[in-house]
MITORLO-974925 format. One record per residue (C-alpha): residue in three letters; residue number from 1; z, y, x. Coordinates in Angstrom, 1 decimal. Example, Ala and Ser with C-alpha at 12.3 -4.5 7.8 and 13.67 -1.06 7.14 Angstrom:
BEGIN
{atom "ALA" 1 {7.8 -4.5 12.3}}
{atom "SER" 2 {7.1 -1.1 13.7}}
//
This chain:
BEGIN
{atom "MET" 1 {0.0 0.0 0.0}}
{atom "HIS" 2 {-1.0 3.4 1.3}}
{atom "LEU" 3 {1.4 6.3 0.9}}
{atom "LYS" 4 {1.1 10.0 0.6}}
{atom "LEU" 5 {3.6 12.5 2.1}}
{atom "THR" 6 {4.5 15.9 0.6}}
{atom "ALA" 7 {7.1 18.0 2.5}}
{atom "ALA" 8 {8.7 21.4 2.8}}
{atom "ASP" 9 {11.3 22.9 5.1}}
{atom "LYS" 10 {13.6 25.9 5.0}}
{atom "THR" 11 {16.3 27.4 7.3}}
{atom "ASP" 12 {18.8 30.1 6.6}}
{atom "VAL" 13 {21.4 31.9 8.7}}
{atom "GLY" 14 {24.2 31.3 6.1}}
{atom "LYS" 15 {26.9 33.7 5.1}}
{atom "GLN" 16 {29.2 33.8 8.2}}
{atom "ARG" 17 {26.9 33.6 11.3}}
{atom "GLU" 18 {25.0 36.5 12.8}}
{atom "GLN" 19 {22.1 34.4 14.2}}
{atom "ASN" 20 {20.3 31.3 13.0}}
{atom "GLU" 21 {20.4 28.7 15.8}}
{atom "ASP" 22 {18.8 25.9 13.7}}
{atom "SER" 23 {15.1 24.9 13.9}}
{atom "ALA" 24 {12.9 22.9 11.6}}
{atom "TYR" 25 {9.5 21.3 12.0}}
{atom "LYS" 26 {7.1 19.4 9.8}}
{atom "ARG" 27 {3.6 17.9 10.4}}
{atom "ILE" 28 {1.5 15.7 8.1}}
{atom "GLU" 29 {-1.9 14.2 8.9}}
{atom "SER" 30 {-3.8 12.5 6.1}}
{atom "SER" 31 {-6.3 9.7 6.2}}
{atom "GLY" 32 {-7.6 6.9 4.0}}
{atom "GLU" 33 {-5.2 4.6 5.7}}
{atom "GLY" 34 {-2.1 6.5 4.5}}
{atom "ASP" 35 {-0.4 9.6 5.8}}
{atom "ARG" 36 {1.4 10.1 9.1}}
{atom "GLY" 37 {4.2 12.6 9.5}}
{atom "LEU" 38 {6.7 14.0 11.9}}
{atom "PHE" 39 {9.8 15.9 10.6}}
{atom "ILE" 40 {12.6 17.4 12.7}}
{atom "VAL" 41 {15.8 19.3 12.2}}
{atom "ALA" 42 {17.7 20.6 15.3}}
{atom "ASP" 43 {21.0 22.4 15.2}}
{atom "GLY" 44 {21.7 24.6 18.3}}
{atom "MET" 45 {25.0 25.2 20.0}}
{atom "GLY" 46 {26.0 27.2 23.0}}
{atom "GLY" 47 {26.5 30.7 21.7}}
{atom "TYR" 48 {24.3 33.8 21.2}}
{atom "GLN" 49 {20.6 33.0 21.9}}
{atom "ALA" 50 {21.4 29.8 23.9}}
{atom "GLY" 51 {21.7 27.6 20.8}}
{atom "GLU" 52 {18.6 29.0 19.3}}
{atom "VAL" 53 {16.7 28.3 22.5}}
{atom "ALA" 54 {18.0 24.7 22.6}}
{atom "SER" 55 {16.9 23.9 19.1}}
{atom "LYS" 56 {13.5 25.4 19.6}}
{atom "LEU" 57 {13.0 23.6 22.9}}
{atom "ALA" 58 {14.0 20.3 21.1}}
{atom "VAL" 59 {11.4 20.8 18.4}}
{atom "GLU" 60 {8.7 22.0 20.7}}
{atom "THR" 61 {9.2 19.2 23.2}}
{atom "ILE" 62 {9.4 16.4 20.7}}
{atom "SER" 63 {6.4 17.5 18.7}}
{atom "ARG" 64 {4.3 18.0 21.8}}
{atom "ALA" 65 {5.3 14.6 23.1}}
{atom "MET" 66 {4.4 12.9 19.8}}
{atom "ASP" 67 {1.0 14.6 19.5}}
{atom "SER" 68 {-0.8 11.4 20.5}}
{atom "PHE" 69 {0.9 9.6 17.5}}
{atom "PHE" 70 {-1.5 11.5 15.2}}
{atom "LYS" 71 {-4.6 10.4 17.0}}
{atom "PRO" 72 {-6.4 7.3 15.6}}
{atom "LEU" 73 {-4.7 4.1 16.8}}
{atom "PRO" 74 {-6.9 1.7 18.8}}
{atom "ASP" 75 {-8.0 -1.3 16.8}}
{atom "GLN" 76 {-5.4 -4.1 16.7}}
{atom "PRO" 77 {-6.3 -6.9 19.1}}
{atom "THR" 78 {-7.9 -9.9 17.5}}
{atom "ILE" 79 {-8.6 -13.4 18.4}}
{atom "LYS" 80 {-10.9 -16.2 17.3}}
{atom "LEU" 81 {-9.4 -19.3 15.8}}
{atom "SER" 82 {-10.7 -22.9 15.5}}
{atom "LEU" 83 {-10.3 -24.2 12.0}}
{atom "SER" 84 {-9.1 -27.5 10.7}}
{atom "SER" 85 {-11.1 -29.3 8.0}}
{atom "THR" 86 {-8.5 -28.1 5.4}}
{atom "GLU" 87 {-8.7 -24.5 6.5}}
{atom "ARG" 88 {-12.5 -24.6 6.4}}
{atom "ALA" 89 {-12.3 -25.7 2.8}}
{atom "ASP" 90 {-10.0 -22.7 2.0}}
{atom "PRO" 91 {-11.6 -19.5 3.1}}
{atom "ASP" 92 {-8.5 -17.5 2.1}}
{atom "ALA" 93 {-6.1 -19.5 4.3}}
{atom "THR" 94 {-3.9 -17.3 6.5}}
{atom "ILE" 95 {-3.6 -18.2 10.1}}
{atom "THR" 96 {-1.4 -16.5 12.7}}
{atom "LEU" 97 {-1.6 -17.4 16.4}}
{atom "PRO" 98 {0.7 -15.5 18.7}}
{atom "LYS" 99 {-0.8 -14.0 21.8}}
{atom "GLY" 100 {-0.6 -16.4 24.6}}
{atom "ALA" 101 {-0.2 -19.4 22.4}}
{atom "PRO" 102 {-1.6 -22.7 23.6}}
{atom "GLY" 103 {-5.2 -23.0 22.7}}
{atom "GLU" 104 {-5.8 -19.3 22.3}}
{atom "GLN" 105 {-8.4 -19.1 25.1}}
{atom "GLU" 106 {-10.2 -22.2 24.0}}
{atom "ALA" 107 {-10.4 -21.2 20.3}}
{atom "LYS" 108 {-14.0 -20.9 19.2}}
{atom "ALA" 109 {-13.8 -20.4 15.5}}
{atom "ASN" 110 {-15.8 -18.0 13.3}}
{atom "ARG" 111 {-12.6 -16.5 11.9}}
{atom "THR" 112 {-10.9 -13.4 13.4}}
{atom "VAL" 113 {-7.3 -12.5 12.6}}
{atom "LYS" 114 {-5.0 -9.7 13.6}}
{atom "LEU" 115 {-2.2 -10.3 16.0}}
{atom "PRO" 116 {1.4 -9.4 14.8}}
{atom "GLU" 117 {2.2 -5.7 14.6}}
{atom "THR" 118 {5.6 -5.9 16.2}}
{atom "PRO" 119 {4.4 -4.8 19.7}}
{atom "ILE" 120 {2.9 -1.6 18.1}}
{atom "ALA" 121 {6.1 -0.8 16.2}}
{atom "LYS" 122 {8.1 -1.3 19.5}}
{atom "SER" 123 {5.6 1.0 21.3}}
{atom "ILE" 124 {6.0 3.7 18.7}}
{atom "GLU" 125 {9.8 3.5 18.8}}
{atom "ASP" 126 {9.8 3.7 22.6}}
{atom "GLN" 127 {7.5 6.7 22.5}}
{atom "PHE" 128 {9.8 8.4 19.9}}
{atom "THR" 129 {12.9 7.8 22.0}}
{atom "ALA" 130 {11.2 9.0 25.1}}
{atom "ALA" 131 {10.2 12.2 23.4}}
{atom "ILE" 132 {13.8 13.0 22.4}}
{atom "GLN" 133 {15.0 12.2 25.9}}
{atom "GLN" 134 {12.3 14.6 27.3}}
{atom "ALA" 135 {13.8 17.3 25.0}}
{atom "ASN" 136 {17.2 16.6 26.5}}
{atom "LYS" 137 {15.8 17.2 30.0}}
{atom "ALA" 138 {14.0 20.4 29.0}}
{atom "ILE" 139 {17.2 21.8 27.6}}
{atom "LEU" 140 {19.1 20.9 30.8}}
{atom "ARG" 141 {16.4 22.5 32.9}}
{atom "TYR" 142 {16.6 25.7 30.9}}
{atom "GLY" 143 {20.4 25.8 31.3}}
{atom "GLU" 144 {20.1 25.3 35.1}}
{atom "GLN" 145 {17.6 28.2 35.3}}
{atom "LYS" 146 {19.6 30.6 33.1}}
{atom "SER" 147 {23.2 30.9 34.1}}
{atom "SER" 148 {24.0 32.8 30.8}}
{atom "ALA" 149 {22.7 29.7 28.8}}
{atom "ARG" 150 {24.6 27.0 30.8}}
{atom "GLY" 151 {26.0 24.4 28.5}}
{atom "LEU" 152 {23.5 25.0 25.7}}
{atom "GLY" 153 {22.6 22.1 23.5}}
{atom "CYS" 154 {21.7 20.9 20.1}}
{atom "THR" 155 {21.9 18.0 17.7}}
{atom "VAL" 156 {18.7 16.5 16.3}}
{atom "THR" 157 {17.5 14.2 13.5}}
{atom "ALA" 158 {13.8 13.3 13.2}}
{atom "ALA" 159 {11.7 11.1 11.1}}
{atom "LEU" 160 {8.4 9.7 12.3}}
{atom "ILE" 161 {6.3 8.1 9.5}}
{atom "GLN" 162 {3.2 6.0 9.7}}
{atom "ASN" 163 {2.2 5.1 6.1}}
{atom "ASP" 164 {5.1 3.0 4.8}}
{atom "GLN" 165 {7.0 2.6 8.0}}
{atom "ALA" 166 {9.6 5.3 9.0}}
{atom "TYR" 167 {11.3 5.6 12.4}}
{atom "ILE" 168 {14.4 7.8 11.9}}
{atom "ALA" 169 {16.3 9.1 14.9}}
{atom "ASN" 170 {19.4 11.1 15.5}}
{atom "VAL" 171 {21.6 12.5 18.2}}
{atom "GLY" 172 {24.8 14.3 17.0}}
{atom "ASP" 173 {25.7 15.1 13.4}}
{atom "SER" 174 {22.5 16.3 11.8}}
{atom "ARG" 175 {21.6 13.7 9.2}}
{atom "THR" 176 {18.7 12.0 7.4}}
{atom "TYR" 177 {19.3 10.7 3.9}}
{atom "LEU" 178 {17.2 8.4 1.7}}
{atom "LEU" 179 {17.0 8.8 -2.0}}
{atom "ARG" 180 {15.8 5.7 -3.8}}
{atom "ASP" 181 {16.2 4.5 -7.4}}
{atom "GLY" 182 {18.9 7.0 -8.1}}
{atom "GLN" 183 {21.0 6.1 -5.0}}
{atom "LEU" 184 {21.4 8.5 -2.1}}
{atom "ASN" 185 {22.5 7.1 1.3}}
{atom "PRO" 186 {22.6 8.5 4.8}}
{atom "VAL" 187 {20.2 6.5 7.1}}
{atom "THR" 188 {21.7 8.0 10.3}}
{atom "LYS" 189 {25.3 7.8 11.6}}
{atom "ASP" 190 {27.1 10.8 12.9}}
{atom "HIS" 191 {28.1 10.9 16.5}}
{atom "SER" 192 {31.3 12.8 15.8}}
{atom "LEU" 193 {35.0 12.4 16.1}}
{atom "VAL" 194 {35.6 12.4 12.3}}
{atom "ALA" 195 {32.9 9.7 11.8}}
{atom "ARG" 196 {34.8 7.5 14.3}}
{atom "LEU" 197 {38.1 8.2 12.5}}
{atom "VAL" 198 {36.5 7.2 9.2}}
{atom "GLU" 199 {35.1 4.0 10.7}}
{atom "ALA" 200 {38.5 3.2 12.1}}
{atom "LYS" 201 {40.0 3.9 8.6}}
{atom "GLN" 202 {42.3 6.5 10.1}}
{atom "ILE" 203 {41.1 9.2 7.7}}
{atom "ALA" 204 {39.4 9.0 4.3}}
{atom "PRO" 205 {35.7 9.8 4.0}}
{atom "ASP" 206 {36.3 13.0 2.1}}
{atom "GLU" 207 {38.5 14.3 4.9}}
{atom "VAL" 208 {35.5 14.9 7.2}}
{atom "TYR" 209 {34.9 18.1 5.2}}
{atom "SER" 210 {38.3 19.6 6.0}}
{atom "HIS" 211 {39.5 17.9 9.2}}
{atom "PRO" 212 {40.4 20.5 11.9}}
{atom "GLN" 213 {38.3 18.7 14.5}}
{atom "ARG" 214 {35.3 18.1 12.2}}
{atom "ASN" 215 {33.0 20.0 14.6}}
{atom "LEU" 216 {33.7 17.8 17.6}}
{atom "ILE" 217 {30.7 15.6 18.5}}
{atom "TYR" 218 {30.4 13.2 21.4}}
{atom "ARG" 219 {26.6 13.0 21.6}}
{atom "SER" 220 {24.0 15.8 21.7}}
{atom "LEU" 221 {20.9 17.0 23.5}}
{atom "GLY" 222 {21.8 19.2 26.5}}
{atom "ALA" 223 {25.4 20.3 26.9}}
{atom "GLY" 224 {25.5 18.8 30.4}}
{atom "HIS" 225 {24.4 15.3 29.2}}
{atom "LYS" 226 {22.1 14.0 32.0}}
{atom "THR" 227 {21.2 10.9 29.9}}
{atom "ILE" 228 {21.5 10.4 26.2}}
{atom "GLU" 229 {21.4 7.4 23.9}}
{atom "VAL" 230 {19.1 7.9 20.8}}
{atom "ASP" 231 {19.8 5.9 17.6}}
{atom "VAL" 232 {16.5 4.9 15.9}}
{atom "PHE" 233 {16.6 3.3 12.4}}
{atom "HIS" 234 {13.6 1.5 10.8}}
{atom "GLN" 235 {13.0 2.0 7.1}}
{atom "THR" 236 {10.2 0.7 4.9}}
{atom "LEU" 237 {9.3 3.4 2.4}}
{atom "LEU" 238 {8.3 3.0 -1.2}}
{atom "PRO" 239 {6.6 5.3 -3.7}}
{atom "ASN" 240 {9.0 7.8 -5.2}}
{atom "ASP" 241 {11.4 7.7 -2.2}}
{atom "THR" 242 {12.7 11.1 -0.9}}
{atom "LEU" 243 {13.9 11.8 2.6}}
{atom "LEU" 244 {16.3 14.7 3.3}}
{atom "LEU" 245 {16.8 15.8 6.9}}
{atom "CYS" 246 {19.5 18.5 7.3}}
{atom "SER" 247 {21.9 20.2 9.6}}
{atom "ASP" 248 {25.7 19.9 9.1}}
{atom "GLY" 249 {25.6 23.4 7.6}}
{atom "LEU" 250 {24.0 21.8 4.5}}
{atom "TRP" 251 {25.8 18.5 4.1}}
{atom "GLU" 252 {29.3 20.0 4.9}}
{atom "MET" 253 {28.8 22.7 2.2}}
{atom "VAL" 254 {27.1 20.5 -0.4}}
{atom "ARG" 255 {29.0 17.4 -1.3}}
{atom "HIS" 256 {27.3 14.0 -1.7}}
{atom "GLU" 257 {27.3 14.0 -5.5}}
{atom "ASP" 258 {25.6 17.5 -5.6}}
{atom "LEU" 259 {23.0 16.4 -3.0}}
{atom "LEU" 260 {22.2 13.4 -5.2}}
{atom "LYS" 261 {22.0 15.6 -8.4}}
{atom "GLU" 262 {19.6 18.1 -6.9}}
{atom "LEU" 263 {17.4 15.7 -5.0}}
{atom "SER" 264 {17.0 13.6 -8.2}}
{atom "GLU" 265 {15.4 16.6 -10.0}}
{atom "LYS" 266 {11.7 16.1 -10.6}}
{atom "THR" 267 {10.6 19.2 -8.7}}
{atom "SER" 268 {8.7 20.1 -5.5}}
{atom "PRO" 269 {10.0 19.6 -2.0}}
{atom "GLN" 270 {10.0 23.4 -1.5}}
{atom "LYS" 271 {12.0 24.0 -4.7}}
{atom "MET" 272 {14.5 21.3 -3.5}}
{atom "CYS" 273 {14.9 23.1 -0.2}}
{atom "ASP" 274 {15.4 26.4 -1.9}}
{atom "ILE" 275 {18.0 25.1 -4.3}}
{atom "LEU" 276 {20.0 23.2 -1.7}}
{atom "ILE" 277 {20.2 26.2 0.7}}
{atom "ASP" 278 {21.2 28.4 -2.2}}
{atom "LEU" 279 {23.9 26.0 -3.2}}
{atom "ALA" 280 {25.2 25.7 0.4}}
{atom "ASN" 281 {25.5 29.5 0.5}}
{atom "ALA" 282 {27.2 29.6 -2.8}}
{atom "ASN" 283 {29.8 27.2 -1.5}}
{atom "GLY" 284 {30.6 29.4 1.5}}
{atom "GLY" 285 {27.6 29.2 3.9}}
{atom "GLU" 286 {29.9 28.7 6.8}}
{atom "ASP" 287 {27.1 27.7 9.2}}
{atom "ASN" 288 {23.4 27.9 9.6}}
{atom "ILE" 289 {21.7 25.8 6.9}}
{atom "THR" 290 {18.5 23.8 7.4}}
{atom "ALA" 291 {16.7 21.3 5.2}}
{atom "VAL" 292 {13.5 19.3 5.3}}
{atom "VAL" 293 {12.6 17.4 2.2}}
{atom "VAL" 294 {9.8 14.7 2.3}}
{atom "HIS" 295 {8.6 13.1 -0.9}}
{atom "ILE" 296 {6.7 9.8 -0.7}}
{atom "SER" 297 {4.1 8.8 -3.4}}
{atom "ALA" 298 {1.4 6.2 -3.8}}
{atom "LEU" 299 {-2.0 7.3 -2.4}}
//
Protein backbone atom coordinates (compact mmCIF):
# COMPACT_ATOMS: atom_id res chain seq x y z
CA MET A 1 0.00 0.00 0.00
CA HIS A 2 1.34 3.40 -1.03
CA LEU A 3 0.86 6.27 1.40
CA LYS A 4 0.61 10.04 1.09
CA LEU A 5 2.09 12.48 3.62
CA THR A 6 0.65 15.87 4.52
CA ALA A 7 2.54 17.96 7.07
CA ALA A 8 2.83 21.36 8.72
CA ASP A 9 5.10 22.94 11.31
CA LYS A 10 4.98 25.91 13.64
CA THR A 11 7.26 27.35 16.30
CA ASP A 12 6.60 30.07 18.85
CA VAL A 13 8.69 31.91 21.44
CA GLY A 14 6.11 31.27 24.17
CA LYS A 15 5.08 33.67 26.94
CA GLN A 16 8.18 33.77 29.16
CA ARG A 17 11.25 33.62 26.89
CA GLU A 18 12.80 36.50 24.99
CA GLN A 19 14.16 34.42 22.13
CA ASN A 20 13.03 31.29 20.30
CA GLU A 21 15.77 28.65 20.41
CA ASP A 22 13.66 25.91 18.76
CA SER A 23 13.91 24.93 15.10
CA ALA A 24 11.58 22.86 12.93
CA TYR A 25 11.96 21.26 9.50
CA LYS A 26 9.79 19.35 7.07
CA ARG A 27 10.36 17.92 3.60
CA ILE A 28 8.10 15.69 1.50
CA GLU A 29 8.89 14.24 -1.91
CA SER A 30 6.05 12.49 -3.75
CA SER A 31 6.17 9.68 -6.29
CA GLY A 32 3.97 6.92 -7.62
CA GLU A 33 5.71 4.56 -5.21
CA GLY A 34 4.53 6.48 -2.14
CA ASP A 35 5.84 9.57 -0.40
CA ARG A 36 9.12 10.09 1.42
CA GLY A 37 9.53 12.62 4.17
CA LEU A 38 11.92 14.03 6.74
CA PHE A 39 10.64 15.93 9.78
CA ILE A 40 12.75 17.42 12.58
CA VAL A 41 12.21 19.31 15.83
CA ALA A 42 15.29 20.61 17.68
CA ASP A 43 15.19 22.42 21.02
CA GLY A 44 18.26 24.57 21.67
CA MET A 45 19.96 25.22 24.98
CA GLY A 46 22.96 27.24 26.03
CA GLY A 47 21.67 30.75 26.53
CA TYR A 48 21.17 33.75 24.32
CA GLN A 49 21.87 32.95 20.63
CA ALA A 50 23.85 29.80 21.42
CA GLY A 51 20.77 27.58 21.74
CA GLU A 52 19.28 29.03 18.59
CA VAL A 53 22.49 28.29 16.70
CA ALA A 54 22.62 24.72 18.02
CA SER A 55 19.07 23.87 16.92
CA LYS A 56 19.61 25.43 13.48
CA LEU A 57 22.90 23.56 13.04
CA ALA A 58 21.14 20.30 13.96
CA VAL A 59 18.36 20.83 11.41
CA GLU A 60 20.72 21.98 8.65
CA THR A 61 23.23 19.17 9.18
CA ILE A 62 20.68 16.36 9.44
CA SER A 63 18.65 17.54 6.45
CA ARG A 64 21.77 17.97 4.30
CA ALA A 65 23.15 14.57 5.30
CA MET A 66 19.82 12.91 4.41
CA ASP A 67 19.47 14.59 1.02
CA SER A 68 20.49 11.39 -0.78
CA PHE A 69 17.54 9.61 0.88
CA PHE A 70 15.23 11.53 -1.45
CA LYS A 71 17.02 10.39 -4.59
CA PRO A 72 15.65 7.29 -6.35
CA LEU A 73 16.80 4.09 -4.70
CA PRO A 74 18.76 1.65 -6.86
CA ASP A 75 16.77 -1.34 -7.98
CA GLN A 76 16.71 -4.09 -5.42
CA PRO A 77 19.14 -6.90 -6.26
CA THR A 78 17.45 -9.86 -7.90
CA ILE A 79 18.45 -13.44 -8.59
CA LYS A 80 17.29 -16.21 -10.91
CA LEU A 81 15.84 -19.34 -9.35
CA SER A 82 15.51 -22.87 -10.65
CA LEU A 83 11.95 -24.16 -10.30
CA SER A 84 10.70 -27.50 -9.09
CA SER A 85 7.97 -29.25 -11.06
CA THR A 86 5.41 -28.09 -8.46
CA GLU A 87 6.53 -24.48 -8.74
CA ARG A 88 6.44 -24.63 -12.55
CA ALA A 89 2.82 -25.69 -12.28
CA ASP A 90 2.03 -22.74 -10.00
CA PRO A 91 3.15 -19.51 -11.63
CA ASP A 92 2.14 -17.53 -8.53
CA ALA A 93 4.31 -19.53 -6.13
CA THR A 94 6.46 -17.32 -3.92
CA ILE A 95 10.11 -18.24 -3.58
CA THR A 96 12.70 -16.55 -1.39
CA LEU A 97 16.37 -17.41 -1.58
CA PRO A 98 18.70 -15.48 0.75
CA LYS A 99 21.78 -13.97 -0.80
CA GLY A 100 24.65 -16.40 -0.63
CA ALA A 101 22.38 -19.40 -0.15
CA PRO A 102 23.58 -22.75 -1.58
CA GLY A 103 22.71 -23.03 -5.24
CA GLU A 104 22.31 -19.29 -5.78
CA GLN A 105 25.13 -19.08 -8.35
CA GLU A 106 24.01 -22.20 -10.17
CA ALA A 107 20.34 -21.23 -10.39
CA LYS A 108 19.25 -20.93 -14.02
CA ALA A 109 15.53 -20.35 -13.79
CA ASN A 110 13.31 -18.05 -15.75
CA ARG A 111 11.91 -16.45 -12.58
CA THR A 112 13.38 -13.39 -10.88
CA VAL A 113 12.60 -12.53 -7.26
CA LYS A 114 13.61 -9.67 -5.00
CA LEU A 115 15.99 -10.28 -2.15
CA PRO A 116 14.80 -9.44 1.38
CA GLU A 117 14.57 -5.71 2.17
CA THR A 118 16.21 -5.93 5.60
CA PRO A 119 19.66 -4.77 4.38
CA ILE A 120 18.06 -1.65 2.86
CA ALA A 121 16.24 -0.84 6.13
CA LYS A 122 19.47 -1.27 8.09
CA SER A 123 21.30 0.99 5.64
CA ILE A 124 18.65 3.73 6.04
CA GLU A 125 18.79 3.51 9.84
CA ASP A 126 22.58 3.69 9.81
CA GLN A 127 22.52 6.73 7.52
CA PHE A 128 19.93 8.43 9.76
CA THR A 129 21.95 7.76 12.91
CA ALA A 130 25.14 9.01 11.25
CA ALA A 131 23.39 12.23 10.18
CA ILE A 132 22.40 13.00 13.77
CA GLN A 133 25.91 12.19 14.98
CA GLN A 134 27.27 14.58 12.34
CA ALA A 135 25.01 17.27 13.77
CA ASN A 136 26.53 16.65 17.20
CA LYS A 137 30.02 17.18 15.77
CA ALA A 138 28.96 20.36 13.97
CA ILE A 139 27.60 21.82 17.22
CA LEU A 140 30.77 20.88 19.11
CA ARG A 141 32.95 22.52 16.42
CA TYR A 142 30.94 25.72 16.63
CA GLY A 143 31.33 25.79 20.41
CA GLU A 144 35.10 25.32 20.08
CA GLN A 145 35.34 28.22 17.60
CA LYS A 146 33.10 30.63 19.56
CA SER A 147 34.06 30.94 23.19
CA SER A 148 30.81 32.76 23.99
CA ALA A 149 28.84 29.74 22.75
CA ARG A 150 30.78 27.03 24.55
CA GLY A 151 28.48 24.40 25.99
CA LEU A 152 25.71 25.04 23.47
CA GLY A 153 23.54 22.07 22.61
CA CYS A 154 20.06 20.90 21.71
CA THR A 155 17.66 18.01 21.92
CA VAL A 156 16.25 16.55 18.73
CA THR A 157 13.53 14.24 17.51
CA ALA A 158 13.20 13.34 13.85
CA ALA A 159 11.06 11.11 11.66
CA LEU A 160 12.30 9.68 8.38
CA ILE A 161 9.48 8.13 6.34
CA GLN A 162 9.67 5.97 3.24
CA ASN A 163 6.14 5.10 2.16
CA ASP A 164 4.75 3.03 5.08
CA GLN A 165 8.04 2.65 6.98
CA ALA A 166 9.01 5.25 9.58
CA TYR A 167 12.36 5.59 11.35
CA ILE A 168 11.85 7.79 14.41
CA ALA A 169 14.88 9.08 16.30
CA ASN A 170 15.46 11.12 19.42
CA VAL A 171 18.19 12.49 21.65
CA GLY A 172 16.95 14.27 24.77
CA ASP A 173 13.36 15.05 25.73
CA SER A 174 11.80 16.29 22.50
CA ARG A 175 9.16 13.72 21.59
CA THR A 176 7.41 12.01 18.70
CA TYR A 177 3.88 10.71 19.28
CA LEU A 178 1.74 8.38 17.15
CA LEU A 179 -2.04 8.80 17.02
CA ARG A 180 -3.79 5.66 15.78
CA ASP A 181 -7.37 4.47 16.22
CA GLY A 182 -8.08 7.01 18.93
CA GLN A 183 -4.98 6.14 20.96
CA LEU A 184 -2.06 8.53 21.41
CA ASN A 185 1.28 7.08 22.49
CA PRO A 186 4.83 8.45 22.56
CA VAL A 187 7.11 6.53 20.19
CA THR A 188 10.28 8.01 21.71
CA LYS A 189 11.61 7.77 25.25
CA ASP A 190 12.87 10.85 27.10
CA HIS A 191 16.53 10.92 28.11
CA SER A 192 15.78 12.79 31.32
CA LEU A 193 16.12 12.35 35.04
CA VAL A 194 12.34 12.38 35.61
CA ALA A 195 11.83 9.71 32.94
CA ARG A 196 14.28 7.48 34.80
CA LEU A 197 12.51 8.18 38.09
CA VAL A 198 9.16 7.21 36.53
CA GLU A 199 10.69 4.05 35.08
CA ALA A 200 12.09 3.17 38.53
CA LYS A 201 8.63 3.91 40.03
CA GLN A 202 10.12 6.53 42.33
CA ILE A 203 7.67 9.17 41.10
CA ALA A 204 4.25 8.99 39.43
CA PRO A 205 4.02 9.75 35.68
CA ASP A 206 2.10 12.98 36.35
CA GLU A 207 4.94 14.30 38.52
CA VAL A 208 7.16 14.85 35.46
CA TYR A 209 5.23 18.10 34.86
CA SER A 210 6.03 19.61 38.26
CA HIS A 211 9.21 17.90 39.50
CA PRO A 212 11.88 20.50 40.45
CA GLN A 213 14.48 18.67 38.30
CA ARG A 214 12.23 18.05 35.31
CA ASN A 215 14.58 19.97 32.99
CA LEU A 216 17.63 17.79 33.68
CA ILE A 217 18.52 15.65 30.68
CA TYR A 218 21.41 13.22 30.40
CA ARG A 219 21.63 13.01 26.61
CA SER A 220 21.74 15.81 24.02
CA LEU A 221 23.55 17.03 20.93
CA GLY A 222 26.53 19.21 21.77
CA ALA A 223 26.88 20.30 25.42
CA GLY A 224 30.35 18.76 25.47
CA HIS A 225 29.25 15.27 24.42
CA LYS A 226 32.00 13.98 22.11
CA THR A 227 29.94 10.92 21.21
CA ILE A 228 26.21 10.39 21.47
CA GLU A 229 23.86 7.44 21.37
CA VAL A 230 20.84 7.89 19.11
CA ASP A 231 17.65 5.93 19.76
CA VAL A 232 15.90 4.88 16.54
CA PHE A 233 12.45 3.28 16.59
CA HIS A 234 10.81 1.50 13.64
CA GLN A 235 7.11 1.98 12.99
CA THR A 236 4.93 0.67 10.16
CA LEU A 237 2.45 3.39 9.26
CA LEU A 238 -1.20 2.96 8.33
CA PRO A 239 -3.69 5.26 6.59
CA ASN A 240 -5.21 7.80 9.03
CA ASP A 241 -2.19 7.71 11.38
CA THR A 242 -0.92 11.05 12.65
CA LEU A 243 2.57 11.82 13.95
CA LEU A 244 3.31 14.72 16.29
CA LEU A 245 6.92 15.84 16.77
CA CYS A 246 7.32 18.46 19.49
CA SER A 247 9.65 20.16 21.94
CA ASP A 248 9.09 19.88 25.67
CA GLY A 249 7.63 23.38 25.57
CA LEU A 250 4.55 21.80 24.03
CA TRP A 251 4.12 18.51 25.84
CA GLU A 252 4.87 20.01 29.27
CA MET A 253 2.19 22.69 28.77
CA VAL A 254 -0.44 20.52 27.07
CA ARG A 255 -1.27 17.36 28.98
CA HIS A 256 -1.73 14.00 27.30
CA GLU A 257 -5.53 14.03 27.27
CA ASP A 258 -5.59 17.46 25.62
CA LEU A 259 -3.03 16.43 23.02
CA LEU A 260 -5.23 13.43 22.21
CA LYS A 261 -8.37 15.57 22.00
CA GLU A 262 -6.88 18.15 19.65
CA LEU A 263 -5.03 15.68 17.40
CA SER A 264 -8.22 13.64 17.04
CA GLU A 265 -10.04 16.56 15.43
CA LYS A 266 -10.57 16.09 11.69
CA THR A 267 -8.66 19.18 10.61
CA SER A 268 -5.53 20.09 8.65
CA PRO A 269 -2.01 19.60 10.04
CA GLN A 270 -1.51 23.39 9.97
CA LYS A 271 -4.67 24.00 11.98
CA MET A 272 -3.54 21.34 14.47
CA CYS A 273 -0.17 23.09 14.91
CA ASP A 274 -1.90 26.44 15.42
CA ILE A 275 -4.31 25.06 18.02
CA LEU A 276 -1.66 23.15 19.97
CA ILE A 277 0.66 26.15 20.22
CA ASP A 278 -2.21 28.45 21.22
CA LEU A 279 -3.16 25.95 23.92
CA ALA A 280 0.42 25.74 25.24
CA ASN A 281 0.53 29.52 25.48
CA ALA A 282 -2.85 29.64 27.17
CA ASN A 283 -1.51 27.20 29.77
CA GLY A 284 1.46 29.42 30.59
CA GLY A 285 3.85 29.18 27.61
CA GLU A 286 6.82 28.68 29.93
CA ASP A 287 9.22 27.67 27.14
CA ASN A 288 9.60 27.91 23.38
CA ILE A 289 6.94 25.79 21.67
CA THR A 290 7.37 23.80 18.46
CA ALA A 291 5.16 21.27 16.72
CA VAL A 292 5.33 19.30 13.47
CA VAL A 293 2.17 17.38 12.56
CA VAL A 294 2.29 14.70 9.85
CA HIS A 295 -0.91 13.08 8.57
CA ILE A 296 -0.74 9.79 6.69
CA SER A 297 -3.36 8.82 4.12
CA ALA A 298 -3.81 6.24 1.37
CA LEU A 299 -2.41 7.32 -2.00
